[in-house]
C-alpha positions in Angstrom: 27.0 -11.3 22.5 29.2 -14.6 22.3 27.7 -17.5 21.6 26.9 -19.6 17.8 25.0 -17.1 15.5 22.2 -19.9 15.8 22.0 -18.9 19.9 22.4 -15.3 18.4 19.9 -15.1 15.9 17.5 -17.3 18.4 17.7 -14.1 20.9 17.4 -11.8 18.0 13.8 -13.5 17.1 13.2 -13.1 21.3 14.2 -9.4 21.9 12.3 -9.2 18.2 8.9 -10.8 19.5 9.2 -9.1 23.3 9.5 -5.6 21.6 5.9 -6.2 19.1 4.3 -7.5 21.4 4.5 -5.1 24.0 3.6 -2.0 20.9 0.4 -4.4 20.9 0.9 -7.2 18.2 -0.8 -10.1 18.2 2.3 -13.1 17.0 0.1 -15.2 15.0 2.9 -17.9 14.2 7.1 -18.6 15.1 9.3 -19.9 12.1 7.4 -20.2 9.2 8.5 -22.9 6.7 8.1 -23.4 3.1 9.3 -23.9 -0.4 9.6 -20.3 -0.6 12.0 -19.9 3.1 11.5 -19.4 5.8 9.7 -17.0 8.1 10.6 -15.7 11.7 7.6 -14.0 13.1 3.9 -13.6 11.5 2.4 -11.0 13.6 -0.7 -8.3 13.3 -1.3 -4.8 15.2 -4.8 -5.2 14.9 -5.6 -2.7 18.0 -3.3 -0.7 16.6 -5.5 0.2 13.1 -8.8 0.4 15.5 -7.1 3.5 17.3 -6.7 4.6 13.8 -9.8 3.7 12.2 -11.8 5.4 15.3 -9.9 8.7 15.2 -10.2 8.5 11.0 -13.8 7.8 11.7 -14.4 11.0 14.4 -12.9 12.8 11.9 -15.1 12.2 8.7 -17.8 12.9 10.6 -16.6 16.1 12.3 -15.7 17.1 8.6 -19.5 15.8 6.9 -17.3 14.1 5.5 -18.0 10.2 7.0 -19.5 9.2 3.6 -16.4 8.8 1.8 -14.1 6.5 1.2 -10.9 6.3 3.0 -7.4 4.4 3.0 -4.5 4.6 5.1 -1.2 4.4 3.9 1.7 4.3 6.2 4.9 6.5 5.2 8.0 4.3 7.3 11.3 6.7 7.4 14.4 5.6 8.2 17.8 8.0 8.5 20.0 6.2 7.2 23.7 7.6 6.4 22.7 10.8 7.2 19.8 11.2 5.3 16.3 9.7 5.8 15.2 6.9 3.9 11.8 7.0 3.1 9.2 4.0 3.1 5.5 4.2 1.8 3.4 1.5 1.9 -0.2 2.2 -0.1 -3.5 0.8 0.9 -1.8 0.0 3.7 -5.0 -2.0 6.0 -8.8 -1.5 4.5 -10.5 1.3 6.2 -13.5 -0.4 8.9 -15.1 2.7 10.8 
């Protein structure tokens, strides 16, 4: 891609937003600037959380565990330099049956 650094960054941000939206994310804010720095995109994916929560509720109910506490940990995997890199986010979002 040619052009200025600013133009490339803007194009990349637009591509990221379009991709996030296709994945069910809702874009809440863009280009938030404060004393801590700048956040390009703030998004959330409530549809995926709802699907996971429904699946978890059904799974727990079919096993008689519907009153059992539940949490969602998220494991991200990236293939880097010929090996997997793991990123674990514990208690990533609340369980909402």
